[in-house]
All heavy atoms as atom14 arrays in JSON, in Angstrom:
{
  "sequence": "MPQLNPNPWFFIMLTSWLTFSLIIQPKLLTFITMNPPSSKAPTTPKTTPWTWPWT",
  "atom14_mask": [
    [1, 1, 1, 1, 1, 1, 1, 1, 0, 0, 0, 0, 0, 0],
    [1, 1, 1, 1, 1, 1, 1, 0, 0, 0, 0, 0, 0, 0],
    [1, 1, 1, 1, 1, 1, 1, 1, 1, 0, 0, 0, 0, 0],
    [1, 1, 1, 1, 1, 1, 1, 1, 0, 0, 0, 0, 0, 0],
    [1, 1, 1, 1, 1, 1, 1, 1, 0, 0, 0, 0, 0, 0],
    [1, 1, 1, 1, 1, 1, 1, 0, 0, 0, 0, 0, 0, 0],
    [1, 1, 1, 1, 1, 1, 1, 1, 0, 0, 0, 0, 0, 0],
    [1, 1, 1, 1, 1, 1, 1, 0, 0, 0, 0, 0, 0, 0],
    [1, 1, 1, 1, 1, 1, 1, 1, 1, 1, 1, 1, 1, 1],
    [1, 1, 1, 1, 1, 1, 1, 1, 1, 1, 1, 0, 0, 0],
    [1, 1, 1, 1, 1, 1, 1, 1, 1, 1, 1, 0, 0, 0],
    [1, 1, 1, 1, 1, 1, 1, 1, 0, 0, 0, 0, 0, 0],
    [1, 1, 1, 1, 1, 1, 1, 1, 0, 0, 0, 0, 0, 0],
    [1, 1, 1, 1, 1, 1, 1, 1, 0, 0, 0, 0, 0, 0],
    [1, 1, 1, 1, 1, 1, 1, 0, 0, 0, 0, 0, 0, 0],
    [1, 1, 1, 1, 1, 1, 0, 0, 0, 0, 0, 0, 0, 0],
    [1, 1, 1, 1, 1, 1, 1, 1, 1, 1, 1, 1, 1, 1],
    [1, 1, 1, 1, 1, 1, 1, 1, 0, 0, 0, 0, 0, 0],
    [1, 1, 1, 1, 1, 1, 1, 0, 0, 0, 0, 0, 0, 0],
    [1, 1, 1, 1, 1, 1, 1, 1, 1, 1, 1, 0, 0, 0],
    [1, 1, 1, 1, 1, 1, 0, 0, 0, 0, 0, 0, 0, 0],
    [1, 1, 1, 1, 1, 1, 1, 1, 0, 0, 0, 0, 0, 0],
    [1, 1, 1, 1, 1, 1, 1, 1, 0, 0, 0, 0, 0, 0],
    [1, 1, 1, 1, 1, 1, 1, 1, 0, 0, 0, 0, 0, 0],
    [1, 1, 1, 1, 1, 1, 1, 1, 1, 0, 0, 0, 0, 0],
    [1, 1, 1, 1, 1, 1, 1, 0, 0, 0, 0, 0, 0, 0],
    [1, 1, 1, 1, 1, 1, 1, 1, 1, 0, 0, 0, 0, 0],
    [1, 1, 1, 1, 1, 1, 1, 1, 0, 0, 0, 0, 0, 0],
    [1, 1, 1, 1, 1, 1, 1, 1, 0, 0, 0, 0, 0, 0],
    [1, 1, 1, 1, 1, 1, 1, 0, 0, 0, 0, 0, 0, 0],
    [1, 1, 1, 1, 1, 1, 1, 1, 1, 1, 1, 0, 0, 0],
    [1, 1, 1, 1, 1, 1, 1, 1, 0, 0, 0, 0, 0, 0],
    [1, 1, 1, 1, 1, 1, 1, 0, 0, 0, 0, 0, 0, 0],
    [1, 1, 1, 1, 1, 1, 1, 1, 0, 0, 0, 0, 0, 0],
    [1, 1, 1, 1, 1, 1, 1, 1, 0, 0, 0, 0, 0, 0],
    [1, 1, 1, 1, 1, 1, 1, 0, 0, 0, 0, 0, 0, 0],
    [1, 1, 1, 1, 1, 1, 1, 0, 0, 0, 0, 0, 0, 0],
    [1, 1, 1, 1, 1, 1, 0, 0, 0, 0, 0, 0, 0, 0],
    [1, 1, 1, 1, 1, 1, 0, 0, 0, 0, 0, 0, 0, 0],
    [1, 1, 1, 1, 1, 1, 1, 1, 1, 0, 0, 0, 0, 0],
    [1, 1, 1, 1, 1, 0, 0, 0, 0, 0, 0, 0, 0, 0],
    [1, 1, 1, 1, 1, 1, 1, 0, 0, 0, 0, 0, 0, 0],
    [1, 1, 1, 1, 1, 1, 1, 0, 0, 0, 0, 0, 0, 0],
    [1, 1, 1, 1, 1, 1, 1, 0, 0, 0, 0, 0, 0, 0],
    [1, 1, 1, 1, 1, 1, 1, 0, 0, 0, 0, 0, 0, 0],
    [1, 1, 1, 1, 1, 1, 1, 1, 1, 0, 0, 0, 0, 0],
    [1, 1, 1, 1, 1, 1, 1, 0, 0, 0, 0, 0, 0, 0],
    [1, 1, 1, 1, 1, 1, 1, 0, 0, 0, 0, 0, 0, 0],
    [1, 1, 1, 1, 1, 1, 1, 0, 0, 0, 0, 0, 0, 0],
    [1, 1, 1, 1, 1, 1, 1, 1, 1, 1, 1, 1, 1, 1],
    [1, 1, 1, 1, 1, 1, 1, 0, 0, 0, 0, 0, 0, 0],
    [1, 1, 1, 1, 1, 1, 1, 1, 1, 1, 1, 1, 1, 1],
    [1, 1, 1, 1, 1, 1, 1, 0, 0, 0, 0, 0, 0, 0],
    [1, 1, 1, 1, 1, 1, 1, 1, 1, 1, 1, 1, 1, 1],
    [1, 1, 1, 1, 1, 1, 1, 0, 0, 0, 0, 0, 0, 0]
  ],
  "atom14_positions": [
    [[21.08, 32.55, -5.67], [20.52, 31.35, -6.29], [19.04, 31.25, -5.9], [18.72, 31.06, -4.72], [21.28, 30.12, -5.82], [22.72, 30.12, -6.33], [23.79, 28.84, -5.64], [22.88, 27.39, -5.92], [0.0, 0.0, 0.0], [0.0, 0.0, 0.0], [0.0, 0.0, 0.0], [0.0, 0.0, 0.0], [0.0, 0.0, 0.0], [0.0, 0.0, 0.0]],
    [[18.13, 31.34, -6.83], [16.7, 31.4, -6.49], [16.14, 30.07, -5.98], [15.13, 30.05, -5.31], [16.04, 31.83, -7.79], [17.0, 31.45, -8.85], [18.37, 31.54, -8.24], [0.0, 0.0, 0.0], [0.0, 0.0, 0.0], [0.0, 0.0, 0.0], [0.0, 0.0, 0.0], [0.0, 0.0, 0.0], [0.0, 0.0, 0.0], [0.0, 0.0, 0.0]],
    [[16.77, 28.95, -6.3], [16.21, 27.68, -5.85], [16.39, 27.47, -4.35], [15.78, 26.58, -3.77], [16.8, 26.5, -6.62], [18.28, 26.26, -6.39], [19.13, 26.96, -7.43], [18.73, 27.97, -7.98], [20.31, 26.43, -7.68], [0.0, 0.0, 0.0], [0.0, 0.0, 0.0], [0.0, 0.0, 0.0], [0.0, 0.0, 0.0], [0.0, 0.0, 0.0]],
    [[17.21, 28.29, -3.7], [17.38, 28.17, -2.26], [16.36, 29.0, -1.49], [16.32, 28.93, -0.27], [18.8, 28.6, -1.87], [19.91, 27.71, -2.4], [21.27, 28.25, -1.97], [19.74, 26.29, -1.9], [0.0, 0.0, 0.0], [0.0, 0.0, 0.0], [0.0, 0.0, 0.0], [0.0, 0.0, 0.0], [0.0, 0.0, 0.0], [0.0, 0.0, 0.0]],
    [[15.56, 29.76, -2.18], [14.53, 30.54, -1.53], [13.35, 29.61, -1.2], [12.67, 29.12, -2.1], [14.08, 31.67, -2.45], [13.06, 32.56, -1.78], [12.79, 32.43, -0.6], [12.5, 33.48, -2.57], [0.0, 0.0, 0.0], [0.0, 0.0, 0.0], [0.0, 0.0, 0.0], [0.0, 0.0, 0.0], [0.0, 0.0, 0.0], [0.0, 0.0, 0.0]],
    [[13.08, 29.35, 0.09], [12.03, 28.37, 0.42], [10.61, 28.94, 0.34], [9.67, 28.18, 0.51], [12.37, 27.97, 1.85], [13.03, 29.18, 2.41], [13.78, 29.81, 1.27], [0.0, 0.0, 0.0], [0.0, 0.0, 0.0], [0.0, 0.0, 0.0], [0.0, 0.0, 0.0], [0.0, 0.0, 0.0], [0.0, 0.0, 0.0], [0.0, 0.0, 0.0]],
    [[10.49, 30.21, 0.09], [9.17, 30.82, 0.17], [8.16, 30.22, -0.82], [7.11, 29.74, -0.39], [9.31, 32.33, -0.01], [8.05, 33.05, 0.41], [7.22, 32.47, 1.08], [7.93, 34.29, 0.01], [0.0, 0.0, 0.0], [0.0, 0.0, 0.0], [0.0, 0.0, 0.0], [0.0, 0.0, 0.0], [0.0, 0.0, 0.0], [0.0, 0.0, 0.0]],
    [[8.38, 30.17, -2.11], [7.33, 29.6, -2.98], [7.24, 28.08, -2.88], [6.15, 27.51, -2.97], [7.73, 30.04, -4.39], [9.19, 30.24, -4.3], [9.47, 30.7, -2.9], [0.0, 0.0, 0.0], [0.0, 0.0, 0.0], [0.0, 0.0, 0.0], [0.0, 0.0, 0.0], [0.0, 0.0, 0.0], [0.0, 0.0, 0.0], [0.0, 0.0, 0.0]],
    [[8.35, 27.4, -2.66], [8.33, 25.94, -2.66], [7.7, 25.39, -1.4], [7.03, 24.36, -1.44], [9.75, 25.4, -2.83], [10.4, 25.96, -4.03], [11.45, 26.8, -4.08], [9.99, 25.76, -5.4], [11.73, 27.14, -5.37], [10.85, 26.51, -6.21], [8.98, 25.02, -6.0], [10.74, 26.53, -7.58], [8.87, 25.05, -7.38], [9.74, 25.8, -8.15]],
    [[7.89, 26.08, -0.31], [7.25, 25.63, 0.93], [5.73, 25.75, 0.82], [5.0, 24.86, 1.27], [7.78, 26.44, 2.12], [7.19, 26.01, 3.42], [7.58, 24.81, 4.0], [6.25, 26.79, 4.07], [7.03, 24.4, 5.2], [5.7, 26.38, 5.27], [6.09, 25.19, 5.84], [0.0, 0.0, 0.0], [0.0, 0.0, 0.0], [0.0, 0.0, 0.0]],
    [[5.25, 26.81, 0.23], [3.81, 26.97, 0.05], [3.24, 25.9, -0.87], [2.16, 25.35, -0.62], [3.5, 28.37, -0.5], [2.04, 28.6, -0.75], [1.17, 28.75, 0.32], [1.55, 28.64, -2.03], [-0.18, 28.96, 0.09], [0.2, 28.85, -2.26], [-0.66, 29.0, -1.2], [0.0, 0.0, 0.0], [0.0, 0.0, 0.0], [0.0, 0.0, 0.0]],
    [[3.95, 25.57, -1.93], [3.5, 24.53, -2.86], [3.47, 23.17, -2.15], [2.51, 22.41, -2.28], [4.4, 24.51, -4.11], [4.19, 25.78, -4.92], [4.12, 23.27, -4.95], [5.17, 25.95, -6.05], [0.0, 0.0, 0.0], [0.0, 0.0, 0.0], [0.0, 0.0, 0.0], [0.0, 0.0, 0.0], [0.0, 0.0, 0.0], [0.0, 0.0, 0.0]],
    [[4.51, 22.88, -1.39], [4.55, 21.61, -0.68], [3.44, 21.53, 0.37], [2.75, 20.52, 0.48], [5.9, 21.42, 0.0], [6.04, 20.1, 0.72], [7.47, 19.99, 1.78], [6.99, 21.05, 3.13], [0.0, 0.0, 0.0], [0.0, 0.0, 0.0], [0.0, 0.0, 0.0], [0.0, 0.0, 0.0], [0.0, 0.0, 0.0], [0.0, 0.0, 0.0]],
    [[3.24, 22.6, 1.11], [2.2, 22.63, 2.12], [0.81, 22.49, 1.5], [-0.03, 21.74, 2.01], [2.3, 23.93, 2.92], [1.43, 24.02, 4.16], [1.91, 23.04, 5.2], [1.48, 25.44, 4.69], [0.0, 0.0, 0.0], [0.0, 0.0, 0.0], [0.0, 0.0, 0.0], [0.0, 0.0, 0.0], [0.0, 0.0, 0.0], [0.0, 0.0, 0.0]],
    [[0.58, 23.15, 0.41], [-0.71, 23.06, -0.28], [-0.96, 21.65, -0.81], [-2.07, 21.11, -0.69], [-0.77, 24.07, -1.43], [-0.47, 25.36, -0.91], [-2.12, 24.08, -2.09], [0.0, 0.0, 0.0], [0.0, 0.0, 0.0], [0.0, 0.0, 0.0], [0.0, 0.0, 0.0], [0.0, 0.0, 0.0], [0.0, 0.0, 0.0], [0.0, 0.0, 0.0]],
    [[0.06, 21.04, -1.39], [-0.14, 19.69, -1.93], [-0.37, 18.67, -0.82], [-1.21, 17.78, -0.96], [1.06, 19.29, -2.78], [2.23, 19.26, -2.01], [0.0, 0.0, 0.0], [0.0, 0.0, 0.0], [0.0, 0.0, 0.0], [0.0, 0.0, 0.0], [0.0, 0.0, 0.0], [0.0, 0.0, 0.0], [0.0, 0.0, 0.0], [0.0, 0.0, 0.0]],
    [[0.33, 18.8, 0.32], [0.11, 17.87, 1.42], [-1.27, 18.07, 2.05], [-1.92, 17.1, 2.44], [1.2, 18.01, 2.47], [2.35, 17.12, 2.18], [3.55, 17.47, 1.67], [2.39, 15.7, 2.35], [4.34, 16.36, 1.51], [3.66, 15.26, 1.93], [1.48, 14.77, 2.81], [4.02, 13.93, 1.96], [1.85, 13.43, 2.85], [3.1, 13.03, 2.43]],
    [[-1.69, 19.3, 2.18], [-3.03, 19.53, 2.73], [-4.11, 19.0, 1.79], [-5.12, 18.45, 2.24], [-3.23, 21.02, 3.01], [-2.52, 21.55, 4.24], [-2.68, 23.06, 4.33], [-3.03, 20.88, 5.49], [0.0, 0.0, 0.0], [0.0, 0.0, 0.0], [0.0, 0.0, 0.0], [0.0, 0.0, 0.0], [0.0, 0.0, 0.0], [0.0, 0.0, 0.0]],
    [[-3.92, 19.18, 0.5], [-4.87, 18.64, -0.47], [-4.94, 17.13, -0.38], [-6.02, 16.54, -0.36], [-4.47, 19.06, -1.89], [-4.4, 20.48, -1.94], [-5.45, 18.54, -2.91], [0.0, 0.0, 0.0], [0.0, 0.0, 0.0], [0.0, 0.0, 0.0], [0.0, 0.0, 0.0], [0.0, 0.0, 0.0], [0.0, 0.0, 0.0], [0.0, 0.0, 0.0]],
    [[-3.78, 16.5, -0.29], [-3.77, 15.05, -0.18], [-4.4, 14.58, 1.12], [-5.21, 13.65, 1.14], [-2.33, 14.53, -0.29], [-2.22, 13.05, -0.09], [-2.63, 12.18, -1.09], [-1.74, 12.54, 1.09], [-2.54, 10.82, -0.9], [-1.65, 11.18, 1.28], [-2.06, 10.31, 0.29], [0.0, 0.0, 0.0], [0.0, 0.0, 0.0], [0.0, 0.0, 0.0]],
    [[-4.04, 15.22, 2.23], [-4.49, 14.75, 3.54], [-5.97, 15.02, 3.79], [-6.65, 14.22, 4.43], [-3.69, 15.44, 4.64], [-2.34, 15.08, 4.53], [0.0, 0.0, 0.0], [0.0, 0.0, 0.0], [0.0, 0.0, 0.0], [0.0, 0.0, 0.0], [0.0, 0.0, 0.0], [0.0, 0.0, 0.0], [0.0, 0.0, 0.0], [0.0, 0.0, 0.0]],
    [[-6.48, 16.12, 3.29], [-7.85, 16.5, 3.62], [-8.87, 16.13, 2.56], [-10.06, 16.0, 2.87], [-7.92, 18.0, 3.88], [-7.08, 18.5, 5.06], [-7.14, 20.02, 5.13], [-7.53, 17.86, 6.34], [0.0, 0.0, 0.0], [0.0, 0.0, 0.0], [0.0, 0.0, 0.0], [0.0, 0.0, 0.0], [0.0, 0.0, 0.0], [0.0, 0.0, 0.0]],
    [[-8.45, 15.95, 1.31], [-9.41, 15.7, 0.24], [-9.23, 14.31, -0.36], [-10.18, 13.51, -0.41], [-9.31, 16.78, -0.85], [-9.66, 18.14, -0.26], [-10.2, 16.44, -2.03], [-9.46, 19.3, -1.18], [0.0, 0.0, 0.0], [0.0, 0.0, 0.0], [0.0, 0.0, 0.0], [0.0, 0.0, 0.0], [0.0, 0.0, 0.0], [0.0, 0.0, 0.0]],
    [[-8.03, 14.0, -0.81], [-7.82, 12.77, -1.57], [-7.79, 11.54, -0.66], [-8.43, 10.52, -0.96], [-6.54, 12.88, -2.4], [-6.68, 14.01, -3.41], [-6.23, 11.57, -3.1], [-5.43, 14.34, -4.17], [0.0, 0.0, 0.0], [0.0, 0.0, 0.0], [0.0, 0.0, 0.0], [0.0, 0.0, 0.0], [0.0, 0.0, 0.0], [0.0, 0.0, 0.0]],
    [[-7.09, 11.62, 0.46], [-6.95, 10.45, 1.32], [-8.28, 9.96, 1.89], [-8.54, 8.76, 1.87], [-5.96, 10.76, 2.43], [-5.58, 9.55, 3.25], [-4.58, 9.89, 4.33], [-4.38, 11.06, 4.64], [-3.97, 8.89, 4.89], [0.0, 0.0, 0.0], [0.0, 0.0, 0.0], [0.0, 0.0, 0.0], [0.0, 0.0, 0.0], [0.0, 0.0, 0.0]],
    [[-9.17, 10.8, 2.41], [-10.46, 10.27, 2.89], [-11.29, 9.61, 1.78], [-12.0, 8.64, 2.04], [-11.17, 11.5, 3.44], [-10.09, 12.45, 3.78], [-9.02, 12.21, 2.77], [0.0, 0.0, 0.0], [0.0, 0.0, 0.0], [0.0, 0.0, 0.0], [0.0, 0.0, 0.0], [0.0, 0.0, 0.0], [0.0, 0.0, 0.0], [0.0, 0.0, 0.0]],
    [[-11.19, 10.13, 0.56], [-11.94, 9.51, -0.53], [-11.38, 8.13, -0.86], [-12.13, 7.21, -1.16], [-11.89, 10.39, -1.78], [-12.72, 11.63, -1.67], [-12.62, 12.45, -2.94], [-13.41, 13.71, -2.82], [-14.76, 13.6, -3.31], [0.0, 0.0, 0.0], [0.0, 0.0, 0.0], [0.0, 0.0, 0.0], [0.0, 0.0, 0.0], [0.0, 0.0, 0.0]],
    [[-10.06, 7.98, -0.79], [-9.47, 6.68, -1.08], [-9.74, 5.67, 0.03], [-9.88, 4.47, -0.25], [-7.95, 6.83, -1.27], [-7.5, 7.53, -2.54], [-5.99, 7.69, -2.55], [-7.95, 6.76, -3.75], [0.0, 0.0, 0.0], [0.0, 0.0, 0.0], [0.0, 0.0, 0.0], [0.0, 0.0, 0.0], [0.0, 0.0, 0.0], [0.0, 0.0, 0.0]],
    [[-9.81, 6.13, 1.25], [-10.02, 5.2, 2.36], [-11.45, 4.71, 2.46], [-11.72, 3.74, 3.18], [-9.61, 5.87, 3.67], [-8.11, 6.1, 3.84], [-7.84, 6.85, 5.14], [-7.36, 4.8, 3.81], [0.0, 0.0, 0.0], [0.0, 0.0, 0.0], [0.0, 0.0, 0.0], [0.0, 0.0, 0.0], [0.0, 0.0, 0.0], [0.0, 0.0, 0.0]],
    [[-12.39, 5.3, 1.74], [-13.77, 4.84, 1.8], [-14.03, 3.65, 0.89], [-15.06, 3.01, 1.02], [-14.74, 5.96, 1.41], [-14.44, 6.41, 0.1], [-14.65, 7.12, 2.39], [0.0, 0.0, 0.0], [0.0, 0.0, 0.0], [0.0, 0.0, 0.0], [0.0, 0.0, 0.0], [0.0, 0.0, 0.0], [0.0, 0.0, 0.0], [0.0, 0.0, 0.0]],
    [[-13.1, 3.33, -0.01], [-13.31, 2.2, -0.9], [-13.21, 0.89, -0.13], [-12.42, 0.75, 0.81], [-12.27, 2.2, -2.02], [-12.49, 3.28, -3.04], [-11.51, 4.22, -3.26], [-13.66, 3.35, -3.77], [-11.69, 5.22, -4.2], [-13.86, 4.34, -4.7], [-12.87, 5.27, -4.91], [0.0, 0.0, 0.0], [0.0, 0.0, 0.0], [0.0, 0.0, 0.0]],
    [[-14.01, -0.07, -0.53], [-13.99, -1.39, 0.09], [-13.05, -2.27, -0.73], [-13.14, -2.33, -1.95], [-15.41, -2.0, 0.1], [-16.34, -1.12, 0.92], [-15.38, -3.41, 0.64], [-17.79, -1.54, 0.83], [0.0, 0.0, 0.0], [0.0, 0.0, 0.0], [0.0, 0.0, 0.0], [0.0, 0.0, 0.0], [0.0, 0.0, 0.0], [0.0, 0.0, 0.0]],
    [[-12.17, -2.95, -0.04], [-11.24, -3.82, -0.75], [-11.98, -5.03, -1.29], [-12.9, -5.57, -0.66], [-10.11, -4.28, 0.17], [-10.68, -4.97, 1.27], [-9.3, -3.09, 0.68], [0.0, 0.0, 0.0], [0.0, 0.0, 0.0], [0.0, 0.0, 0.0], [0.0, 0.0, 0.0], [0.0, 0.0, 0.0], [0.0, 0.0, 0.0], [0.0, 0.0, 0.0]],
    [[-11.58, -5.5, -2.45], [-12.24, -6.64, -3.07], [-11.84, -7.96, -2.42], [-12.57, -8.92, -2.48], [-11.89, -6.7, -4.57], [-12.5, -5.59, -5.35], [-14.28, -5.72, -5.25], [-14.77, -4.45, -6.35], [0.0, 0.0, 0.0], [0.0, 0.0, 0.0], [0.0, 0.0, 0.0], [0.0, 0.0, 0.0], [0.0, 0.0, 0.0], [0.0, 0.0, 0.0]],
    [[-10.67, -8.01, -1.8], [-10.2, -9.23, -1.18], [-9.82, -8.92, 0.27], [-8.66, -8.74, 0.58], [-8.98, -9.77, -1.96], [-8.63, -11.16, -1.55], [-9.37, -11.8, -0.82], [-7.48, -11.64, -2.0], [0.0, 0.0, 0.0], [0.0, 0.0, 0.0], [0.0, 0.0, 0.0], [0.0, 0.0, 0.0], [0.0, 0.0, 0.0], [0.0, 0.0, 0.0]],
    [[-10.83, -8.87, 1.16], [-10.52, -8.52, 2.54], [-9.69, -9.61, 3.21], [-9.81, -10.79, 2.86], [-11.9, -8.39, 3.19], [-12.8, -9.2, 2.35], [-12.24, -9.14, 0.95], [0.0, 0.0, 0.0], [0.0, 0.0, 0.0], [0.0, 0.0, 0.0], [0.0, 0.0, 0.0], [0.0, 0.0, 0.0], [0.0, 0.0, 0.0], [0.0, 0.0, 0.0]],
    [[-8.88, -9.26, 4.18], [-8.07, -10.27, 4.85], [-8.94, -11.25, 5.63], [-9.96, -10.89, 6.2], [-7.17, -9.47, 5.78], [-7.77, -8.13, 5.85], [-8.6, -7.92, 4.63], [0.0, 0.0, 0.0], [0.0, 0.0, 0.0], [0.0, 0.0, 0.0], [0.0, 0.0, 0.0], [0.0, 0.0, 0.0], [0.0, 0.0, 0.0], [0.0, 0.0, 0.0]],
    [[-8.53, -12.47, 5.65], [-9.29, -13.52, 6.3], [-8.71, -13.8, 7.67], [-7.5, -13.72, 7.89], [-9.25, -14.78, 5.44], [-9.88, -15.84, 6.11], [0.0, 0.0, 0.0], [0.0, 0.0, 0.0], [0.0, 0.0, 0.0], [0.0, 0.0, 0.0], [0.0, 0.0, 0.0], [0.0, 0.0, 0.0], [0.0, 0.0, 0.0], [0.0, 0.0, 0.0]],
    [[-9.57, -14.18, 8.61], [-9.1, -14.49, 9.95], [-8.87, -15.98, 10.15], [-8.59, -16.42, 11.25], [-10.11, -13.97, 10.98], [-11.34, -14.62, 10.8], [0.0, 0.0, 0.0], [0.0, 0.0, 0.0], [0.0, 0.0, 0.0], [0.0, 0.0, 0.0], [0.0, 0.0, 0.0], [0.0, 0.0, 0.0], [0.0, 0.0, 0.0], [0.0, 0.0, 0.0]],
    [[-9.05, -16.77, 9.09], [-8.84, -18.21, 9.21], [-7.34, -18.51, 9.28], [-6.53, -17.84, 8.67], [-9.43, -18.93, 8.0], [-10.95, -18.84, 7.94], [-11.52, -19.74, 6.89], [-11.06, -19.31, 5.51], [-11.69, -20.06, 4.43], [0.0, 0.0, 0.0], [0.0, 0.0, 0.0], [0.0, 0.0, 0.0], [0.0, 0.0, 0.0], [0.0, 0.0, 0.0]],
    [[-7.04, -19.57, 9.99], [-5.64, -20.0, 10.08], [-5.26, -20.68, 8.77], [-6.05, -21.45, 8.2], [-5.46, -20.96, 11.24], [0.0, 0.0, 0.0], [0.0, 0.0, 0.0], [0.0, 0.0, 0.0], [0.0, 0.0, 0.0], [0.0, 0.0, 0.0], [0.0, 0.0, 0.0], [0.0, 0.0, 0.0], [0.0, 0.0, 0.0], [0.0, 0.0, 0.0]],
    [[-4.07, -20.43, 8.26], [-3.67, -21.09, 7.01], [-3.47, -22.59, 7.22], [-2.94, -23.03, 8.25], [-2.36, -20.4, 6.64], [-1.84, -19.86, 7.93], [-3.04, -19.55, 8.78], [0.0, 0.0, 0.0], [0.0, 0.0, 0.0], [0.0, 0.0, 0.0], [0.0, 0.0, 0.0], [0.0, 0.0, 0.0], [0.0, 0.0, 0.0], [0.0, 0.0, 0.0]],
    [[-3.94, -23.35, 6.26], [-3.78, -24.8, 6.34], [-2.65, -25.23, 5.42], [-2.52, -24.73, 4.3], [-5.08, -25.51, 5.91], [-5.4, -25.12, 4.58], [-6.24, -25.14, 6.83], [0.0, 0.0, 0.0], [0.0, 0.0, 0.0], [0.0, 0.0, 0.0], [0.0, 0.0, 0.0], [0.0, 0.0, 0.0], [0.0, 0.0, 0.0], [0.0, 0.0, 0.0]],
    [[-1.86, -26.16, 5.9], [-0.76, -26.67, 5.08], [-1.25, -27.9, 4.33], [-1.86, -28.8, 4.93], [0.46, -27.02, 5.95], [0.05, -27.96, 6.95], [1.01, -25.79, 6.65], [0.0, 0.0, 0.0], [0.0, 0.0, 0.0], [0.0, 0.0, 0.0], [0.0, 0.0, 0.0], [0.0, 0.0, 0.0], [0.0, 0.0, 0.0], [0.0, 0.0, 0.0]],
    [[-1.01, -27.97, 3.05], [-1.47, -29.13, 2.29], [-0.65, -30.37, 2.64], [0.52, -30.3, 2.99], [-1.26, -28.71, 0.83], [-0.19, -27.69, 0.9], [-0.34, -26.98, 2.21], [0.0, 0.0, 0.0], [0.0, 0.0, 0.0], [0.0, 0.0, 0.0], [0.0, 0.0, 0.0], [0.0, 0.0, 0.0], [0.0, 0.0, 0.0], [0.0, 0.0, 0.0]],
    [[-1.32, -31.54, 2.56], [-0.64, -32.8, 2.85], [0.16, -33.2, 1.61], [-0.4, -33.38, 0.53], [-1.66, -33.88, 3.19], [-1.04, -35.2, 3.58], [-2.11, -36.2, 3.97], [-1.42, -37.46, 4.42], [-1.57, -38.52, 3.44], [0.0, 0.0, 0.0], [0.0, 0.0, 0.0], [0.0, 0.0, 0.0], [0.0, 0.0, 0.0], [0.0, 0.0, 0.0]],
    [[1.43, -33.31, 1.78], [2.29, -33.66, 0.65], [2.86, -35.06, 0.86], [3.14, -35.48, 1.98], [3.45, -32.66, 0.53], [4.2, -32.68, 1.73], [2.93, -31.26, 0.27], [0.0, 0.0, 0.0], [0.0, 0.0, 0.0], [0.0, 0.0, 0.0], [0.0, 0.0, 0.0], [0.0, 0.0, 0.0], [0.0, 0.0, 0.0], [0.0, 0.0, 0.0]],
    [[3.0, -35.75, -0.23], [3.61, -37.09, -0.19], [4.93, -37.02, -0.94], [5.05, -36.29, -1.94], [2.7, -38.13, -0.86], [2.43, -37.7, -2.19], [1.38, -38.27, -0.09], [0.0, 0.0, 0.0], [0.0, 0.0, 0.0], [0.0, 0.0, 0.0], [0.0, 0.0, 0.0], [0.0, 0.0, 0.0], [0.0, 0.0, 0.0], [0.0, 0.0, 0.0]],
    [[5.94, -37.75, -0.49], [7.22, -37.7, -1.19], [7.12, -38.33, -2.58], [6.32, -39.22, -2.83], [8.15, -38.48, -0.27], [7.26, -39.33, 0.54], [5.97, -38.61, 0.67], [0.0, 0.0, 0.0], [0.0, 0.0, 0.0], [0.0, 0.0, 0.0], [0.0, 0.0, 0.0], [0.0, 0.0, 0.0], [0.0, 0.0, 0.0], [0.0, 0.0, 0.0]],
    [[7.93, -37.83, -3.46], [7.95, -38.33, -4.83], [8.69, -39.65, -4.86], [9.78, -39.78, -4.32], [8.65, -37.3, -5.72], [8.64, -37.67, -7.17], [9.6, -38.35, -7.83], [7.59, -37.41, -8.11], [9.25, -38.51, -9.13], [8.03, -37.94, -9.34], [6.38, -36.76, -8.05], [7.26, -37.86, -10.49], [5.63, -36.67, -9.2], [6.06, -37.22, -10.4]],
    [[8.09, -40.64, -5.5], [8.74, -41.94, -5.62], [9.44, -42.01, -6.97], [8.8, -42.03, -8.02], [7.72, -43.07, -5.5], [6.69, -42.87, -6.47], [7.1, -43.09, -4.11], [0.0, 0.0, 0.0], [0.0, 0.0, 0.0], [0.0, 0.0, 0.0], [0.0, 0.0, 0.0], [0.0, 0.0, 0.0], [0.0, 0.0, 0.0], [0.0, 0.0, 0.0]],
    [[10.77, -42.03, -6.93], [11.54, -42.09, -8.16], [11.64, -43.55, -8.62], [11.88, -44.45, -7.82], [12.92, -41.5, -7.94], [12.9, -40.06, -7.56], [12.94, -39.55, -6.32], [12.79, -38.97, -8.47], [12.87, -38.19, -6.35], [12.78, -37.78, -7.68], [12.68, -38.83, -9.83], [12.68, -36.53, -8.22], [12.59, -37.57, -10.38], [12.58, -36.44, -9.58]],
    [[11.44, -43.8, -9.87], [11.44, -45.2, -10.33], [12.82, -45.84, -10.31], [12.92, -47.07, -10.29], [10.9, -45.12, -11.77], [11.07, -43.72, -12.19], [11.09, -42.88, -10.95], [0.0, 0.0, 0.0], [0.0, 0.0, 0.0], [0.0, 0.0, 0.0], [0.0, 0.0, 0.0], [0.0, 0.0, 0.0], [0.0, 0.0, 0.0], [0.0, 0.0, 0.0]],
    [[13.91, -45.09, -10.3], [15.24, -45.69, -10.38], [15.92, -45.8, -9.02], [17.09, -46.16, -8.96], [16.13, -44.89, -11.34], [16.21, -43.44, -11.0], [16.98, -42.86, -10.09], [15.45, -42.4, -11.61], [16.75, -41.52, -10.06], [15.8, -41.19, -11.0], [14.45, -42.35, -12.62], [15.25, -39.98, -11.35], [13.91, -41.15, -12.95], [14.31, -39.96, -12.32]],
    [[15.19, -45.52, -7.93], [15.82, -45.68, -6.62], [15.27, -46.85, -5.88], [14.23, -47.39, -6.16], [15.63, -44.43, -5.74], [14.24, -44.19, -5.61], [16.34, -43.24, -6.33], [0.0, 0.0, 0.0], [0.0, 0.0, 0.0], [0.0, 0.0, 0.0], [0.0, 0.0, 0.0], [0.0, 0.0, 0.0], [0.0, 0.0, 0.0], [0.0, 0.0, 0.0]]
  ]
}
């Protein structure tokens, strides 16, 4: 069964991971995010209970 021969598939997998790790990933990590995380503490809005007219 030829699909059990790891020789060509291992080389393809290794080549694709090296390409991703050494070429594509550094290019993607240089982009600046448009919405950087904020260090401010989240504020909870002041809510008032709903007044039902029939109670």
